[in-house]
C-alpha positions as CSV (number, residue, x, y, z in Angstrom):
1,M,-7.1,-70.8,-2.3
2,E,-5.5,-69.5,0.9
3,Y,-6.9,-66.4,2.7
4,R,-4.6,-63.5,3.1
5,W,-4.8,-60.1,4.9
6,P,-4.6,-57.3,2.3
7,A,-2.6,-54.2,3.1
8,E,-4.4,-50.9,3.7
9,F,-2.9,-49.4,0.6
10,E,-4.7,-52.0,-1.6
11,P,-8.1,-51.2,-3.3
12,Q,-11.1,-50.8,-0.9
13,D,-14.8,-50.8,-1.0
14,G,-15.3,-48.5,1.9
15,V,-14.6,-47.4,5.4
16,L,-16.6,-48.3,8.6
17,L,-17.1,-45.6,11.3
18,A,-19.4,-45.1,14.3
19,W,-21.0,-41.7,15.0
20,P,-20.2,-40.3,18.4
21,H,-23.1,-39.4,20.7
22,E,-23.8,-38.5,24.3
23,G,-23.9,-42.1,25.4
24,T,-20.2,-42.5,24.5
25,D,-17.1,-41.0,26.0
26,W,-17.4,-38.0,23.7
27,A,-20.3,-36.5,25.7
28,A,-18.2,-33.7,27.2
29,N,-16.6,-32.7,23.9
30,L,-19.4,-33.8,21.5
31,G,-19.5,-30.6,19.4
32,A,-15.8,-30.6,18.6
33,V,-15.6,-34.3,17.8
34,E,-18.7,-34.1,15.6
35,H,-16.9,-31.4,13.6
36,T,-14.0,-33.9,13.2
37,Y,-16.4,-36.7,12.0
38,V,-18.0,-34.4,9.5
39,A,-14.6,-33.5,8.0
40,L,-13.5,-37.2,8.1
41,I,-16.6,-38.7,6.6
42,G,-16.8,-35.9,4.0
43,A,-13.2,-36.6,3.0
44,I,-13.8,-40.4,2.7
45,A,-17.0,-40.0,0.7
46,K,-15.1,-38.1,-2.0
47,Y,-13.2,-41.3,-2.8
48,E,-15.2,-44.3,-1.6
49,R,-18.1,-45.4,0.6
50,A,-18.4,-44.5,4.2
51,L,-20.6,-46.9,6.3
52,V,-21.5,-45.0,9.4
53,C,-22.9,-46.8,12.4
54,V,-25.6,-44.8,14.4
55,A,-27.2,-45.9,17.7
56,D,-30.7,-44.8,16.8
57,A,-32.8,-42.8,14.3
58,A,-32.4,-39.5,16.2
59,I,-28.6,-39.7,16.0
60,E,-28.8,-40.6,12.3
61,R,-30.9,-37.5,11.7
62,R,-28.4,-35.4,13.5
63,A,-25.5,-36.9,11.6
64,Q,-27.3,-36.4,8.3
65,R,-28.0,-32.7,9.1
66,L,-24.5,-31.9,10.1
67,L,-23.1,-33.7,7.0
68,E,-25.6,-32.0,4.7
69,D,-24.7,-28.6,6.1
70,A,-21.1,-29.3,5.2
71,G,-21.9,-30.4,1.7
72,A,-21.0,-34.0,2.0
73,T,-21.5,-36.5,-0.9
74,F,-24.4,-38.6,0.3
75,E,-24.4,-41.1,-2.6
76,R,-21.3,-42.6,-0.9
77,I,-22.6,-42.5,2.7
78,T,-24.7,-45.3,4.2
79,F,-26.0,-45.3,7.8
80,V,-26.2,-48.6,9.7
81,T,-28.1,-48.9,13.0
82,A,-26.0,-50.7,15.7
83,E,-25.3,-50.7,19.4
84,Y,-21.9,-49.7,20.5
85,D,-20.1,-48.5,23.7
86,D,-17.7,-46.2,21.8
87,T,-16.5,-45.3,18.4
88,W,-13.0,-46.9,18.0
89,L,-14.0,-49.2,15.1
90,R,-10.3,-49.8,14.2
91,D,-10.2,-52.0,17.4
92,S,-13.7,-53.4,17.6
93,G,-14.5,-53.8,13.9
94,P,-13.7,-56.7,11.6
95,V,-10.3,-57.5,10.2
96,T,-11.0,-58.8,6.7
97,L,-9.1,-61.6,4.9
98,T,-9.5,-62.3,1.2
99,A,-9.3,-65.3,-1.0
100,G,-10.2,-64.5,-4.6
101,D,-13.8,-63.3,-4.4
102,R,-14.3,-64.8,-0.9
103,Y,-14.0,-62.8,2.3
104,R,-13.5,-63.7,6.0
105,M,-14.4,-61.2,8.7
106,L,-12.3,-61.9,11.7
107,D,-14.1,-61.1,14.9
108,F,-11.4,-61.0,17.6
109,E,-12.4,-60.8,21.3
110,F,-12.5,-57.1,22.2
111,T,-11.8,-56.5,25.9
112,G,-11.8,-52.7,26.1
113,W,-8.0,-52.6,25.7
114,G,-7.3,-55.2,28.4
115,G,-10.2,-54.4,30.6
116,K,-9.7,-50.7,30.9
117,F,-13.2,-49.8,29.7
118,G,-16.5,-51.5,29.3
119,A,-16.8,-53.1,25.9
120,A,-19.7,-55.6,26.0
121,R,-21.6,-54.0,23.1
122,D,-18.4,-53.2,21.1
123,D,-17.4,-56.8,21.4
124,Q,-20.6,-57.6,19.5
125,I,-20.2,-55.0,16.7
126,V,-18.9,-57.4,14.1
127,A,-21.8,-59.8,14.7
128,Q,-24.2,-56.9,14.4
129,L,-22.7,-55.6,11.1
130,F,-22.6,-59.1,9.7
131,A,-26.3,-59.6,10.5
132,R,-27.1,-56.5,8.5
133,D,-26.1,-58.2,5.3
134,L,-23.5,-55.6,4.6
135,F,-20.9,-58.0,3.2
136,R,-20.9,-60.3,0.1
137,N,-19.4,-63.7,-0.3
138,A,-18.3,-63.5,3.3
139,D,-18.2,-65.5,6.5
140,R,-17.6,-64.3,10.0
141,A,-15.0,-66.1,12.2
142,R,-15.3,-65.5,15.9
143,I,-11.8,-65.8,17.5
144,D,-11.3,-66.4,21.2
145,F,-8.2,-64.3,21.3
146,A,-8.0,-60.6,22.4
147,L,-6.6,-58.5,19.6
148,E,-7.4,-55.0,18.2
149,G,-7.0,-53.9,14.6
150,G,-4.9,-51.0,15.7
151,G,-2.4,-53.4,17.2
152,I,-1.5,-55.1,13.9
153,E,-0.3,-53.9,10.5
154,S,-0.1,-55.8,7.2
155,D,2.1,-55.4,4.1
156,G,-0.3,-57.5,2.1
157,E,2.4,-60.1,1.3
158,G,2.2,-62.2,4.5
159,T,4.2,-60.0,6.9
160,V,2.5,-58.6,10.0
161,L,4.0,-55.9,12.2
162,S,2.9,-55.5,15.9
163,T,4.3,-54.6,19.3
164,T,5.3,-57.0,22.1
165,R,4.1,-54.5,24.7
166,C,0.5,-54.5,23.6
167,L,0.3,-58.3,23.0
168,K,1.9,-59.1,26.3
169,Q,-0.5,-56.8,28.2
170,R,-3.4,-58.7,26.6
171,H,-1.8,-62.1,27.0
172,P,0.7,-62.1,29.9
173,H,0.8,-65.9,30.1
174,L,2.0,-66.3,26.5
175,S,5.6,-66.3,25.4
176,H,7.0,-64.2,22.6
177,G,7.0,-67.2,20.3
178,E,3.4,-68.2,21.2
179,L,2.2,-64.7,20.5
180,E,3.8,-64.9,17.0
181,Q,2.1,-68.3,16.5
182,H,-1.3,-66.8,17.3
183,L,-0.8,-63.9,14.8
184,S,0.5,-66.3,12.2
185,R,-2.4,-68.7,12.5
186,H,-5.3,-66.2,12.8
187,L,-4.0,-63.8,10.1
188,N,-2.4,-66.5,7.9
189,A,0.9,-64.6,8.1
190,R,4.2,-66.1,7.1
191,R,6.3,-63.5,9.0
192,V,5.7,-61.6,12.2
193,H,7.8,-58.7,13.4
194,L,7.2,-57.7,17.0
195,I,8.6,-54.3,17.9
196,E,9.9,-54.1,21.5
197,Y,10.2,-50.3,21.8
198,G,7.8,-47.5,21.2
199,A,5.1,-46.0,23.4
200,L,3.3,-42.7,23.6
201,E,2.1,-40.9,26.7
202,G,-1.7,-40.5,26.5
203,D,-2.1,-43.7,24.6
204,D,-4.1,-46.3,26.6
205,T,-3.8,-49.0,24.0
206,D,-0.4,-50.2,25.3
207,A,1.6,-49.2,22.2
208,H,-0.7,-50.0,19.2
209,I,1.4,-50.2,16.1
210,D,-0.8,-47.8,14.2
211,T,0.4,-45.0,16.5
212,L,4.0,-45.9,15.8
213,A,4.9,-47.5,12.4
214,R,2.9,-48.2,9.2
215,F,3.5,-49.9,5.9
216,A,3.4,-47.4,3.0
217,A,4.4,-50.2,0.6
218,P,5.6,-53.8,1.0
219,D,9.2,-52.5,1.3
220,H,8.6,-49.1,3.0
221,I,7.7,-48.3,6.6
222,V,6.8,-44.8,7.8
223,Y,7.2,-44.3,11.5
224,Q,6.7,-41.7,14.2
225,A,10.0,-40.1,15.3
226,C,10.9,-37.7,18.0
227,D,13.7,-35.2,17.3
228,D,13.6,-33.4,20.7
229,P,16.2,-34.8,23.1
230,E,14.4,-33.1,26.0
231,D,11.2,-34.9,25.3
232,A,10.3,-38.0,27.4
233,H,9.6,-39.9,24.2
234,F,13.1,-39.3,22.6
235,G,14.9,-42.4,23.8
236,E,12.0,-44.8,23.3
237,L,11.3,-43.7,19.8
238,R,15.0,-43.6,18.9
239,E,15.3,-47.3,19.9
240,M,12.2,-48.1,17.9
241,A,13.8,-46.5,14.8
242,R,16.9,-48.7,15.3
243,E,14.7,-51.8,15.5
244,L,12.9,-50.8,12.3
245,A,16.2,-50.2,10.5
246,L,17.3,-53.8,11.3
247,L,14.1,-55.5,10.2
248,K,14.4,-57.7,7.0
249,R,11.9,-58.6,4.4
250,A,11.4,-62.2,3.2
251,D,14.2,-61.8,0.6
252,G,16.6,-60.6,3.2
253,S,16.6,-56.9,2.1
254,L,16.1,-54.1,4.6
255,Y,13.0,-51.9,4.6
256,R,13.1,-48.3,3.6
257,I,12.2,-46.4,6.7
258,T,10.9,-42.8,6.8
259,P,10.4,-40.7,9.9
260,L,7.4,-38.5,10.5
261,P,7.8,-35.2,12.3
262,W,7.1,-34.7,16.0
263,S,4.5,-32.2,17.0
264,S,4.9,-29.8,19.9
265,P,3.7,-31.3,23.2
266,M,-0.1,-31.2,23.6
267,H,-2.0,-31.5,26.9
268,G,-5.6,-32.1,27.8
269,S,-7.6,-29.9,30.1
270,D,-6.5,-32.1,33.0
271,G,-2.9,-31.6,32.2
272,R,-2.2,-35.0,30.8
273,R,0.0,-35.4,27.7
274,L,-1.9,-36.3,24.6
275,A,-0.7,-38.8,22.0
276,A,-0.5,-36.7,18.8
277,S,0.9,-39.2,16.4
278,Y,1.1,-38.6,12.6
279,A,1.5,-42.3,12.1
280,N,-2.3,-42.7,12.8
281,F,-3.2,-41.8,9.1
282,L,-5.8,-43.7,7.0
283,I,-5.0,-44.9,3.5
284,I,-8.0,-44.9,1.1
285,N,-8.5,-45.1,-2.6
286,G,-6.7,-42.2,-4.2
287,A,-5.9,-40.4,-0.9
288,V,-4.2,-40.6,2.5
289,L,-6.1,-38.8,5.3
290,I,-3.6,-37.5,7.9
291,P,-4.5,-36.2,11.4
292,A,-3.8,-32.5,11.9
293,Y,-3.4,-31.2,15.4
294,G,-3.2,-27.4,15.0
295,D,0.6,-27.3,15.1
296,R,1.0,-25.7,11.7
297,Q,4.7,-26.4,11.3
298,S,4.6,-30.0,12.2
299,D,1.2,-30.6,10.5
300,E,2.6,-29.3,7.2
301,A,5.8,-31.2,7.6
302,A,3.9,-34.4,8.1
303,V,1.8,-33.8,5.0
304,D,5.0,-33.3,3.0
305,V,6.5,-36.6,4.3
306,L,3.4,-38.6,3.4
307,Q,3.1,-36.9,0.0
308,R,6.5,-38.2,-0.8
309,A,5.7,-41.6,0.6
310,F,2.4,-41.8,-1.4
311,P,3.2,-39.8,-4.6
312,E,0.1,-41.1,-6.5
313,R,-2.4,-40.1,-3.8
314,Y,-3.7,-36.9,-2.4
315,V,-2.7,-36.2,1.2
316,V,-5.6,-34.6,3.0
317,P,-5.3,-33.2,6.5
318,V,-8.3,-33.8,8.9
319,P,-8.6,-31.8,12.1
320,C,-8.1,-34.4,14.9
321,R,-7.3,-32.4,18.0
322,S,-10.6,-33.4,19.5
323,L,-9.8,-37.1,19.0
324,I,-6.6,-37.2,21.0
325,E,-8.6,-35.8,23.9
326,Q,-9.9,-39.4,24.2
327,N,-6.5,-41.0,23.6
328,G,-6.9,-42.0,19.9
329,S,-6.8,-40.4,16.5
330,L,-8.0,-40.7,12.9
331,H,-7.0,-44.3,12.1
332,C,-8.4,-45.5,15.4
333,V,-12.0,-44.5,14.5
334,T,-12.0,-46.1,11.1
335,M,-11.8,-49.6,9.6
336,Q,-11.4,-50.2,5.9
337,V,-13.2,-52.9,3.9
338,P,-11.3,-54.5,1.0
339,R,-12.5,-54.2,-2.6
340,G,-15.4,-56.5,-3.4
341,A,-16.4,-57.3,0.2
342,L,-19.4,-54.9,0.5
343,A,-22.8,-55.9,-0.8
């Protein structure tokens, strides 16, 4: 039986996260980001397991106390001791393929987004988790190819969506065709769509697809749009929308594409633009968790769009203003595990 990469909207066993602490980039904003993690983990635990990495026993006790104070459901929360540089498990965690009741945890090389940040411990996180016997009927495949989970998106039927900008930054010596071949081989994909346009200020991932366009179903793509002609993102995201509108499925049909609203511009304390993307949502069993940024009008509009895209799931906003201060958002700090893969 061939391995395949399931879509995020397929059944899951749980979600992996890593608790922030003073030894990570969150030190200056720790209280605010812990508030976000409490809300996020609490929301996940209402529907499925949350496996939370902690650096040591003291951090585990703090996380437990904060979650307990918020009334979290502990029967679905498991703490796992591990070493990590930072908490972006979407990019350092395992990409899981399935073949019947067998699982393969792909352990891609993690370079700190092309060498921007130190990542020696993050690059070992998959090996650490695998050594904890967290997974069943699984093997770990270390792959000598730099790739982050936020840079790739699956429809569950053999199609992978990614961006040329990110892949070329990681592998400038490879051609467009060679990049497609790598994704096809490692992810066992039959079709690869590489998007040329789309980038957000304040995003240091070099245009990860999970900030731009996501599969809501095998025939449906939800994407981040910009409706403000005066905004610097307007032209780039308009061209991306045109690209998405021309993509074809394996049977030759076009995808349904749905735009997400654009939030008002947000800036960090140093004046830099922050990447407030509503495309950075997380799909879990029975729900979709969407980042909320404190712009009430656009937050509510984004919830409405996703509720129509996922009519059989609850759409739950999670306060994520703290996360974009460090150039990521909700999806970036999580990694789902397919149904059956957890011990």
